C-alpha positions in Angstrom: -0.1 0.2 0.0 1.1 3.4 -0.5 1.8 5.6 2.3 -0.6 8.6 1.9 1.5 10.7 4.5 4.6 10.4 2.1 3.0 11.0 -1.0 1.6 14.4 0.4 5.0 15.2 2.0 6.5 14.6 -1.8 4.4 16.9 -3.1 4.5 19.4 -0.3 8.4 19.2 -0.8 8.2 19.9 -4.6 5.9 22.6 -4.1 8.2 24.3 -1.4 11.0 23.8 -3.5 9.3 25.4 -6.5 8.0 28.4 -4.5 11.5 29.0 -2.8 13.0 29.0 -6.3 10.6 31.5 -8.1 10.0 33.9 -4.9 12.7 36.4 -6.4 10.9 36.1 -9.9 7.7 36.5 -8.4 9.0 39.6 -6.3 10.4 41.2 -9.6 7.1 40.7 -11.2 5.3 42.4 -8.6 7.5 45.4 -8.7 7.0 45.8 -12.3 3.3 45.5 -12.1 3.3 48.4 -9.3 5.5 50.7 -11.6 3.3 49.8 -14.7 0.2 50.8 -12.6 1.8 54.3 -11.9 3.3 54.8 -15.4 0.8 53.4 -17.6 -2.1 55.5 -16.3 0.1 58.9 -16.5 1.4 57.9 -20.2 -2.2 57.4 -21.2 -3.2 60.7 -19.7 -0.5 62.3 -21.6 -1.3 60.7 -24.9 -5.2 61.6 -24.3 -4.1 65.2 -23.8 -2.1 65.2 -27.0 -4.8 63.8 -28.8 -7.4 66.7 -27.6 -4.8 69.4 -28.1 -3.5 68.5 -31.7 -6.7 68.6 -33.5 -7.3 72.2 -32.3 -3.7 73.3 -32.9 -4.2 71.7 -36.5 -7.5 74.0 -36.6 -5.9 77.0 -35.6 -3.1 76.9 -37.7 -5.3 76.2 -40.7 -7.7 79.1 -40.0 -4.4 81.3 -39.3 -3.1 80.4 -42.9 -6.4 81.5 -44.4 -6.8 84.7 -42.8 -3.2 85.5 -44.5 -3.4 87.2 -48.0 -0.4 87.7 -50.1 0.0 91.2 -51.4 -0.3 91.6 -54.9 2.4 92.8 -57.1 3.0 96.6 -56.7 0.5 96.8 -54.0 2.7 97.8 -51.1 4.2 100.4 -53.3 1.0 102.0 -54.4 -1.5 104.3 -52.1 -4.6 102.1 -51.3 -7.2 103.6 -48.8 -10.7 102.8 -48.1 -13.8 104.7 -46.8 -11.8 107.7 -46.4 -11.9 111.5 -46.6 -9.8 113.8 -48.6 -9.4 117.6 -47.4 -8.5 119.8 -50.4 -7.6 123.5 -49.9 -8.1 125.7 -52.6 -6.1 129.0 -52.9 -8.3 131.0 -50.6 -7.8 128.4 -47.8 -11.4 127.0 -48.2 -11.6 123.6 -47.3 -13.4 121.1 -49.9 -13.7 117.8 -48.6 -14.5 114.4 -50.5 -15.5 111.1 -49.2 -14.7 108.0 -51.2 -15.7 104.1 -50.8 -11.9 103.6 -51.9 -9.0 105.4 -53.2 -6.2 103.8 -55.3 -2.9 105.5 -56.7 -3.0 104.4 -60.5 0.6 103.8 -60.4 3.5 103.8 -57.8 4.7 107.7 -57.1 2.3 109.1 -59.8 0.2 111.0 -57.3 -2.8 110.4 -59.7 -5.4 108.7 -57.3 -8.8 107.2 -58.7 -11.7 107.4 -56.4 -14.4 104.9 -56.0 -17.9 106.6 -55.4 -16.6 110.0 -54.3 -19.0 112.6 -52.9 -17.8 116.2 -52.2 -19.1 119.2 -50.4 -17.6 122.7 -52.2 -18.1 126.1 -50.6 -19.3 128.3 -53.3 -18.7 132.1 -53.2 -19.3 133.7 -49.4 -22.4 131.9 -48.3 -23.5 128.9 -50.7 -22.3 125.4 -51.3 -22.5 122.8 -53.7 -22.6 118.8 -53.4 -21.3 116.8 -56.0 -21.1 113.0 -56.6 -20.2 110.5 -59.1 -19.4 106.8 -59.6 -15.8 107.4 -60.4 -13.1 110.0 -60.3 -9.5 111.0 -60.8 -7.9 113.5 -58.4 -4.3 115.0 -59.6 -2.2 116.0 -56.6 0.5 117.7 -58.6 -2.2 119.9 -60.2 -4.7 119.9 -57.6 -7.5 119.0 -60.3 -10.3 116.5 -59.8 -12.1 114.7 -62.6 -15.7 113.1 -62.1 -16.9 110.5 -64.6 -19.6 108.1 -65.3 -22.6 110.5 -64.7 -22.0 113.2 -62.5 -24.6 114.8 -60.1 -24.5 118.5 -58.7 -26.7 119.9 -56.3 -26.6 123.9 -55.8 -27.8 125.1 -52.6 -30.0 127.6 -54.2 -32.2 124.9 -55.7 -30.6 123.4 -58.8 -29.7 120.0 -59.6 -27.2 119.5 -62.6 -26.5 116.3 -64.7 -23.7 115.5 -67.2 -21.3 112.8 -68.0 -18.1 114.1 -66.4 -16.6 117.2 -65.1 -13.3 118.8 -64.4 -12.7 121.1 -61.4 -9.3 123.0 -60.6 -9.0 124.0 -57.0 -6.2 126.3 -57.5 -8.4 128.5 -59.6 -11.8 127.5 -58.4 -12.7 126.8 -62.1 -14.7 123.8 -63.3 -15.7 122.8 -66.8 -17.8 120.1 -68.6 -17.8 119.7 -72.4 -20.6 117.0 -72.7 -24.5 117.6 -72.5 -25.7 119.1 -69.5 -29.4 118.6 -68.0 -30.4 120.9 -65.3 -33.4 121.1 -63.1 -34.4 123.9 -60.8 -37.3 126.0 -59.6 -37.3 128.4 -62.6 -37.7 125.0 -64.9 -35.6 122.9 -67.0 -32.7 123.1 -69.1 -30.4 121.4 -71.7 -27.1 122.6 -72.7 -23.7 121.5 -74.5 -21.7 122.0 -71.6 -21.0 124.3 -68.9 -18.5 126.5 -66.8 -18.5 127.1 -63.1 -16.6 129.8 -61.4 -16.6 129.0 -57.8 -15.4 132.5 -56.2 -17.9 134.6 -58.3 -20.4 132.1 -57.6 -21.2 132.0 -61.3 -22.7 128.9 -63.2 -22.4 129.2 -67.1 -24.3 127.0 -69.8 -22.5 126.8 -73.2 -23.4 125.9 -76.5 -27.0 125.4 -77.6 -29.4 125.9 -74.7 -33.4 124.5 -74.6 -35.1 126.2 -71.7 -38.5 125.3 -70.5 -39.6 127.8 -67.9 -42.2 126.9 -65.2 -45.0 129.2 -65.3 -45.2 129.9 -61.6 -41.6 131.0 -61.6 -42.3 134.1 -63.8 -45.3 135.2 -61.2 -44.6 138.1 -59.1 -44.7 136.8 -55.3 
């Protein structure tokens, strides 16, 4: 018969021997597991943080790139201003002001400025004024002359509106001129002429060439 106690002691002895032989390995493994428990969550947290931050960094970089526009050739050398006011002084030191949606120098250093949607207010004589506007204009800084084009509208403070295709005005002399057909409307009636001349300091507007005048009857009545 087998001795049960001997068999138990045999297996117990083998188990004890195995346990004693593997004890150092189990201790190292335990230390590794403990370290891993500390390091891996920290590494995971760092990775998650990078994943959260990196897309926003990419997005910001992309948006910043879209906001940058490369300057066009010659743009840095030419004058370019949007929504501005030009103050121009005449020989009598009267100030004429023009607002414009945009002004652009036609070429670098030319001092010939293109005006988009200019509107100006000119003092006339001692007490009157004239409001003038056009879709397009050009101001020559060297000559102190402005040219308005593409259908000019002038409103005179005494109650007259003048329409013509283009007009020139010299701020040094206070002289304006137009050589295309003029249509005028006022309290006296309507007028069509071949052109006009305007003398600011004398407060004088002359219609030139052939004139057709339609006078309102009520303007002839004595008040």
